[in-house]
Structures are given as C-alpha cells and as structure tokens.
KEZAPA-978286 format. One line per field, with one value per residue (C-alpha): x, y, z; residue number from 0. Coordinates in nm, 3 decimals. Each point is the difference from the previous one (the first is absolute). Example, Ala and Ser with C-alpha at 12.3 -4.5 7.8 and 13.67 -1.06 7.14 Angstrom:
BEGIN
xx: c(1.230/0.137)
yy: c(-0.450/0.344)
zz: c(0.780/-0.066)
n: c(0/1)
This chain:
BEGIN
xx: c(9.268/0.042/-0.181/0.202/-0.070/0.045/0.332/0.123/-0.114/0.201/0.287/-0.011/0.030/0.318/0.143/-0.060/0.368/0.062/0.249/-0.014/0.296/-0.064/0.314/0.322/0.385/-1.834/-0.311/-0.052/-0.140/-0.366/0.067/0.121/-0.350/-0.142/0.273/0.017/0.264/0.191/0.039/0.096/0.276/0.152/-0.027/0.363/-0.012/-0.269/0.085/-0.162/-0.128/-0.039/-0.155/0.125/-0.206/0.187/0.015/0.280/-0.085/-0.160/0.047/0.095/0.223/0.280/-0.219/-0.064/0.368/0.065/-0.273/0.113/0.372/-0.055/-0.228/0.238/0.293/-0.195/-0.106/0.354/0.132/-0.279/0.044/0.379/-0.057/-0.229/-0.334/-0.302/-0.102/0.249/-0.172/0.137/-0.181/-0.110/-0.129/-0.259/0.029/-0.274/-0.023/-0.285/0.137/-0.103/-0.359/-0.272/-0.177/0.325/0.074/-0.326/0.079/0.341/-0.160/-0.252/0.278/0.195/-0.307/-0.073/0.352/-0.068/0.200/-0.114/0.255/0.072/0.249/-0.157/-0.081/0.227/-0.253/-0.310/-0.221/0.084/0.003/-0.342/-0.134/0.082/-0.061/-0.364/0.095/0.274/-0.249/-0.264/0.252/0.176/0.336/0.270/0.090/0.310/0.075/0.351/-0.094/-0.376/-0.025/-0.364/-0.170/-0.291/0.219/0.000/-0.295/-0.066/-0.104/0.119/0.277/0.172/0.325/0.292/0.368/-0.022/-0.146/-0.329/-0.049/-0.163/0.345/0.202/-0.192/0.009/0.379/0.028/-0.216/0.203/0.320/-0.139/-0.086/0.340/0.173/-0.194/-0.260/-0.331/-0.156/0.019/-0.145/-0.106/-0.004/-0.160/-0.211/-0.361/-0.074/0.280/-0.055/0.362/0.040/-0.342/0.049/0.331/-0.151/-0.276/0.238/0.244/-0.266/-0.161/0.335/0.068/-0.310/0.129/0.343/-0.128/0.109/-0.218/-0.050/-0.032/-0.032/-0.094/0.016/-0.119/0.003/-0.266/0.243/0.351/0.040/0.042/0.339/-0.012/0.009/0.113/-0.330/-0.020/0.344/-0.056/-0.290/0.238/0.231/-0.294/-0.108/0.346/0.068/0.345/-0.117/-0.216/-0.121/-0.022/-0.085/0.054/0.193/0.353/-0.121/-0.178/0.252/0.315/-0.095/-0.279/-0.069/0.346/0.146/-0.327/-0.031/0.345/-0.075/-0.314/0.216/-0.068/0.329/-0.123/-0.027/-0.190/-0.088/-0.160/-0.023/0.134/-0.112/0.306/0.232/0.198/-0.080/0.361/0.000/-0.300/0.106/-0.024/0.335/0.154/-0.211/0.156/0.069/0.058/-0.380/-0.006/0.164/-0.251/-0.212/-0.080/-0.211/-0.101/0.129/-0.014/0.369/0.339/0.239/0.298/-0.108/0.303/-0.201/0.085/-0.346/0.001/0.365/-0.004/-0.314/0.143/0.329/-0.176/-0.224/0.289/0.203/-0.291/-0.140/0.274/-0.218/-0.126/-0.334/-0.303/-0.253/-0.221/0.271/0.047/-0.369/-0.054/0.301/-0.159/-0.333/0.158/0.171/-0.324/-0.167/0.288/-0.046/-0.377/0.030/0.254/-0.213/-0.307/0.184/-0.191/-0.014/-0.379/-0.147/-0.227/0.286/0.233/-0.270/-0.051/0.373/0.023/-0.299/0.183/0.081/0.251/0.248/0.296/0.164/0.364/0.009/0.209/-0.258/-0.024/-0.085/-0.375/-0.322/-0.318/-0.292/-0.352/-0.064/0.317/0.211/0.351/0.058/0.335/0.183/0.113/0.305/-0.001/0.224/0.129/0.122/0.328/0.146/0.320/-0.165/0.138/-0.156/-0.259/0.075/-0.194/0.081/-0.177/-0.149/-0.170/-0.155/-0.343/-0.110/-0.330/-0.203/0.037/-0.293)
yy: c(7.601/0.359/0.201/0.131/0.300/-0.016/0.172/-0.272/-0.280/0.148/0.054/-0.364/-0.118/0.202/-0.122/-0.376/-0.057/0.317/0.012/0.288/0.084/0.062/0.187/0.118/-0.005/1.962/-0.227/-0.141/-0.350/0.101/0.299/-0.234/-0.144/0.340/0.113/-0.323/-0.270/0.175/0.319/-0.195/-0.188/0.319/0.212/-0.042/0.312/-0.151/-0.250/-0.337/-0.015/-0.321/-0.002/-0.221/-0.115/-0.183/-0.029/0.248/0.045/-0.230/-0.366/-0.108/0.293/-0.235/-0.114/0.361/0.080/-0.286/0.108/0.364/-0.071/-0.263/0.227/0.296/-0.204/-0.111/0.356/0.128/-0.259/0.058/0.377/-0.032/-0.215/0.257/-0.065/-0.164/0.110/0.283/0.124/0.007/-0.192/0.143/-0.181/0.142/-0.200/-0.038/-0.179/-0.237/-0.074/-0.366/0.110/-0.067/0.332/0.193/-0.201/0.114/0.359/-0.029/-0.138/0.284/0.254/-0.140/-0.004/0.362/0.086/-0.159/-0.318/-0.289/-0.270/-0.116/-0.242/-0.135/-0.088/-0.247/-0.200/-0.186/0.168/0.350/-0.085/-0.164/0.332/0.176/-0.255/0.098/0.367/-0.069/-0.166/0.269/0.279/-0.202/0.037/-0.262/-0.166/-0.221/-0.148/-0.121/-0.242/-0.027/-0.379/-0.071/-0.184/0.244/0.300/-0.060/-0.112/-0.016/0.304/0.285/0.253/-0.193/-0.196/-0.115/-0.094/-0.280/-0.349/-0.069/-0.165/-0.307/-0.069/0.117/-0.202/-0.309/0.028/-0.022/-0.313/-0.155/0.075/-0.160/-0.315/-0.006/0.036/-0.296/0.171/-0.186/0.181/0.376/0.284/0.353/0.328/0.292/0.315/-0.063/0.373/0.083/-0.041/-0.104/-0.242/-0.163/-0.033/-0.174/-0.232/-0.093/-0.072/-0.189/-0.220/-0.070/-0.105/-0.218/-0.199/-0.038/-0.120/-0.235/0.211/0.010/0.336/-0.134/0.335/0.348/0.292/0.347/0.350/0.263/0.287/0.080/0.202/-0.319/-0.006/-0.336/-0.323/-0.228/-0.188/-0.060/-0.159/-0.192/-0.152/-0.087/-0.176/-0.194/-0.098/-0.143/0.178/0.098/0.237/0.307/0.235/0.351/0.262/0.337/0.323/0.073/0.219/-0.304/-0.271/0.174/0.120/-0.245/-0.319/-0.151/0.072/-0.090/-0.325/-0.106/0.110/-0.217/-0.300/-0.015/-0.084/-0.099/0.183/0.328/0.094/0.312/0.215/0.322/0.197/-0.137/0.214/0.248/-0.203/-0.007/0.379/-0.012/-0.256/0.120/0.110/-0.272/-0.279/-0.342/0.020/-0.373/-0.024/0.098/-0.319/-0.220/0.302/-0.004/0.210/0.042/0.315/0.181/-0.023/-0.094/0.298/-0.240/-0.120/0.034/0.075/0.328/0.144/-0.058/0.072/0.332/0.109/-0.099/0.179/0.318/-0.007/-0.061/0.277/0.242/-0.103/-0.202/-0.305/-0.317/0.061/-0.172/-0.175/0.308/0.210/-0.255/-0.029/0.378/0.040/-0.256/0.186/0.319/-0.189/-0.183/0.340/0.108/-0.305/0.053/0.371/-0.070/-0.282/0.223/0.308/0.194/0.060/0.024/-0.237/-0.175/-0.070/-0.112/-0.222/-0.166/-0.061/-0.153/-0.221/-0.152/-0.348/-0.062/0.253/-0.151/0.212/-0.060/0.125/-0.021/-0.229/-0.228/-0.030/-0.019/0.089/0.118/-0.238/0.104/0.144/0.212/-0.221/-0.119/-0.362/-0.056/-0.188/0.075/-0.032/-0.186/0.181/-0.109/0.203/-0.110/0.115/-0.061/0.156/0.350/0.089/-0.120/-0.049/-0.147/-0.271/-0.153/-0.345/-0.057/0.164/-0.126/0.074/-0.189/-0.209/-0.378/-0.196)
zz: c(12.610/0.106/-0.264/-0.290/-0.218/-0.378/0.059/0.234/-0.231/-0.284/0.242/0.106/-0.362/-0.031/0.329/0.007/0.063/0.197/0.285/0.245/0.221/0.370/0.088/-0.152/0.050/0.194/0.050/-0.344/0.038/0.006/-0.221/-0.272/-0.025/-0.082/-0.237/-0.202/-0.040/-0.279/0.197/0.309/-0.180/-0.127/0.311/0.103/0.217/0.224/0.270/0.036/0.356/0.198/0.345/0.281/0.299/0.276/0.381/0.064/0.368/0.253/0.083/-0.353/-0.094/-0.108/-0.288/-0.100/0.012/-0.240/-0.241/-0.005/-0.038/-0.268/-0.202/0.042/-0.129/-0.308/-0.082/0.047/-0.246/-0.252/0.003/-0.034/-0.310/-0.165/0.167/-0.160/-0.349/0.043/0.318/0.352/0.274/0.334/0.308/0.238/0.322/0.260/0.335/0.086/0.350/-0.063/0.057/-0.264/0.063/-0.037/-0.315/-0.156/0.104/-0.167/-0.315/-0.015/0.051/-0.295/-0.223/0.096/-0.121/-0.339/0.054/-0.221/0.092/0.354/0.157/0.318/0.252/0.178/0.202/-0.111/0.259/-0.120/-0.370/0.021/0.132/-0.329/-0.276/-0.050/-0.009/-0.255/-0.230/0.047/-0.071/-0.274/0.173/-0.061/0.330/0.007/0.341/0.081/0.280/0.061/-0.021/0.097/-0.284/-0.005/-0.088/-0.375/-0.209/-0.372/-0.203/0.221/0.071/0.282/-0.045/0.214/-0.024/0.258/0.010/0.181/0.337/-0.156/-0.147/0.300/0.258/-0.219/-0.031/0.379/0.003/-0.283/0.189/0.316/-0.197/-0.169/0.338/0.139/0.221/-0.018/0.296/0.048/0.205/-0.090/0.196/-0.186/0.033/-0.100/-0.032/-0.247/-0.376/-0.057/0.290/-0.045/-0.377/0.049/0.260/-0.244/-0.289/0.221/0.159/-0.338/-0.146/0.303/-0.092/-0.354/0.114/0.269/0.298/0.311/0.173/0.353/0.177/-0.123/0.244/-0.096/0.145/-0.051/-0.054/-0.119/0.320/0.206/0.171/0.177/-0.202/0.283/0.027/-0.374/-0.008/0.320/-0.191/-0.286/0.246/0.144/-0.353/-0.061/-0.329/-0.128/-0.275/0.062/-0.271/0.147/-0.267/0.168/-0.063/0.121/0.289/0.146/-0.090/0.124/0.347/0.089/-0.195/-0.035/0.346/0.173/-0.198/0.118/0.356/-0.010/-0.085/-0.373/-0.176/-0.346/-0.332/-0.015/-0.357/-0.136/-0.308/-0.153/0.305/0.183/-0.212/0.220/0.317/0.134/0.033/0.234/0.258/0.360/0.141/0.211/-0.150/-0.053/-0.372/-0.028/0.019/-0.369/-0.120/-0.184/-0.097/-0.374/-0.235/-0.362/-0.169/-0.333/-0.077/0.140/0.025/-0.017/-0.346/-0.229/-0.315/-0.173/0.053/0.375/0.069/-0.189/0.188/0.337/-0.072/-0.114/0.307/0.240/-0.163/0.044/0.338/0.170/0.069/-0.165/-0.174/0.146/-0.222/0.039/-0.160/-0.278/-0.087/0.009/-0.229/-0.232/0.010/-0.134/-0.281/-0.081/-0.039/-0.223/-0.222/-0.017/-0.086/-0.272/-0.144/0.000/-0.126/0.264/0.374/0.009/0.261/-0.249/-0.242/0.278/0.143/-0.339/-0.038/0.350/-0.081/-0.297/0.130/-0.282/0.136/0.185/0.270/0.089/0.358/0.313/0.160/-0.301/-0.367/-0.034/-0.177/0.168/0.001/-0.097/0.346/-0.005/0.229/-0.099/-0.084/0.170/0.273/0.353/0.219/0.332/0.246/0.342/0.294/0.154/0.331/0.192/0.304/-0.057/-0.337/-0.248/-0.369/-0.290/-0.252/-0.297/0.058/-0.335/-0.305/-0.101/-0.357/0.018/0.241/-0.007/-0.141)
n: c(0/1/2/3/4/5/6/7/8/9/10/11/12/13/14/15/16/17/18/19/20/21/22/23/24/25/26/27/28/29/30/31/32/33/34/35/36/37/38/39/40/41/42/43/44/45/46/47/48/49/50/51/52/53/54/55/56/57/58/59/60/61/62/63/64/65/66/67/68/69/70/71/72/73/74/75/76/77/78/79/80/81/82/83/84/85/86/87/88/89/90/91/92/93/94/95/96/97/98/99/100/101/102/103/104/105/106/107/108/109/110/111/112/113/114/115/116/117/118/119/120/121/122/123/124/125/126/127/128/129/130/131/132/133/134/135/136/137/138/139/140/141/142/143/144/145/146/147/148/149/150/151/152/153/154/155/156/157/158/159/160/161/162/163/164/165/166/167/168/169/170/171/172/173/174/175/176/177/178/179/180/181/182/183/184/185/186/187/188/189/190/191/192/193/194/195/196/197/198/199/200/201/202/203/204/205/206/207/208/209/210/211/212/213/214/215/216/217/218/219/220/221/222/223/224/225/226/227/228/229/230/231/232/233/234/235/236/237/238/239/240/241/242/243/244/245/246/247/248/249/250/251/252/253/254/255/256/257/258/259/260/261/262/263/264/265/266/267/268/269/270/271/272/273/274/275/276/277/278/279/280/281/282/283/284/285/286/287/288/289/290/291/292/293/294/295/296/297/298/299/300/301/302/303/304/305/306/307/308/309/310/311/312/313/314/315/316/317/318/319/320/321/322/323/324/325/326/327/328/329/330/331/332/333/334/335/336/337/338/339/340/341/342/343/344/345/346/347/348/349/350/351/352/353/354/355/356/357/358/359/360/361/362/363/364/365/366/367/368/369/370/371/372/373/374/375/376/377/378/379/380/381/382/383/384/385/386/387/388/389/390/391/392/393/394/395/396/397/398/399/400/401/402/403/404/405/406)
C-alpha cells in the first residue's frame, strides 16, 4: 500500500464508509506544512493554491484546453459554494507544450512558488518526467489523463483520475473478440510511452482472448506524416480490425484518411487520445473515412445521469462546447483534491497525500464512481465511442460501457 501516517490510519478508521463527491450542482499549500494542520484549517483568509500543468500550446493544445477549462469550472463552482475549509481556491496554470523538459520546468516553477498540489500533466510522456521530482519534493501530483501503467506506483505522492493503459488496451482486445475478430493488426509508435504501452497491453490481452496479431507495424516517431505503407501492409495481411493507439493530431489528418486511401476499409480502434479528433481533420478530407473508427474514453458526454448531465450543461453554458474527456477528468481532479483536503482537515501536501492514499474512500465523479487502488489509480470502467459521418461532418456516439474486463 501507499504508506500511511498515524494521522491517515486514524482517518481511515473514521471513514470506512466515506463517500466523496467529485462535483456539485496566496500560495498556501506548502506553507500549511510549516504552520501546522490546525492553523491551516482555520486560515480562511488564505487561498488554497493548486497548480496545473498541461499542453496549452503545441501539437496537443486541445488536451491542454480541456484540462484548463475543466479545472477552471470546478474552481469557479467550489469558490461560489464557499471554497474548501472556508478558503477560496486559486489555480496557477503552466504550459508544458507537450514536451517533457518543459513539463519539468513547469513543475519546478510551481514548486518555487510554494505550490504543494498539482493537476497534471495530460500525457504520459510529460507526466513521467515529473513523477520522481514530485516524490522527492513531496508534492501531490494528480494527473487527469496520464494512462501509462508506470505513472503511479505504491507508497508515493503520485495519483491519477484515469484508468491505466493495461485496462484500456485490454478493453480494445475484449471488444475485438466480442465483435468476432479473431485476427487483427496493429499500427503504433514504438518511441512513445503512451502508444507503445497501449500496444503492449492490447497484444497481451489478445493472447488471453485467443486473438492472433497477424501484423504489427511501428513508427519510430510521432512526427511521421505518412502511414500509407503501414496500412497497405494491413490490407495485404487481410485483417479487418486494426488497433492504432495515437493522438488526435496523428489520427485526424494522417492515419484515418491514409488508411482508407490505402484500401483499408475495416475497423480502426484507438484509445482516449482520439478525443477531439474531428476538429483536426484536414480541410476537404473525405469525412466518411471516419466511419468504423472506435476508441475507448473516460466518459460519455451524452450520459443522462445527473452527475454527467449537470457537468456538461455547466460547461456548455460557460464555454459553448461539449466538454472533452480531458475537461471531465481535470474537473474530477479538482474535486478529488477538495474531498482529500476536507477529509484531512488540511491543505498540507503530506495530509492531502495521506487522504488520497486511503483506498476506502469512494469518489462520485463525472467520469465514474470509484476508489483508488493501492498504486493511486482508479478502479473504474470505460466508454467505447464511435465516430459517425454522413460525409459532411463527424459526430460521436456511445457503443458500449465496460465496467470490467471479461474473464
């Protein structure tokens, strides 16, 4: 288990049936450690500061926009309802440009400003660049969407609001089996933590479910802009299901249209990186190419539950658009911090970390109702989403909700 202080062990005894809500209809985080929990809980004139690290510019800026807007909405709601422990919440937002070095620079900047709790980053590659630093500095790090299995480990300060790739890749394999595909292909980036991790989990699960991976094609960089040969190979292999775990900036302009141009007409399936893809399709592209393109995601914005519908309405009222999964998970991260601070009675990083490490706490969030496992990863399900196109536009619809993997 993640280590627990005497405080957290006593806290756990009092919270065995606890239920924490993830949502609702001055730099003090590190300072709290020095001034003591009692003083921190009563310092209503001091703000609770949470840092945010996300790719706000660069190739993956759509992810950053989701993280920032989702976190902003949560803070706005929390402050309007009286704050946390009677204190207002402030965000300090930084840009990692989807670059690991810049992510570490952003982390160091936040630490220098006294920030002890951080939401971020959005990608596994960037987040993995700051996990060691978070543990060394004893800074709480709560990622909305870093799905690589290696991001969270036992006994540390790193947590996340999303499932791990070992679950996400296995869902894709289970779906392929359920849909009747016994032979599949894979196109992935061997140099990317996210893409390679999903390939590994998918291929491993294929073995479990009796699916043969007959062809696996990789690229050495995410900068590749031509995938024609890889999909020509899929056509030659005779597969009708290809797992292609990339980000939206690769899927939209390159992978999907080039796969169809190469003569591949089967299913293309990916992961949460596909979110926001329709907004990044090349002008003039044949949008019907996006039929039979599926992906696993953290939530379904069309879900009619009160938790999801109220979040989506509030987001649309504020920003005029449907919230991506990056917005939803960042929103959940802020509310998870709120629940942890209130449970601890303090905003000090050590106390918050101990509260987050309590595996008995149940979070009711937009992206699901879940507890964190001993590594700090949620135990929850996923949505399988499909693109649909009439040739002039691309929309999304829910195919299935998977709460657990089949045996």
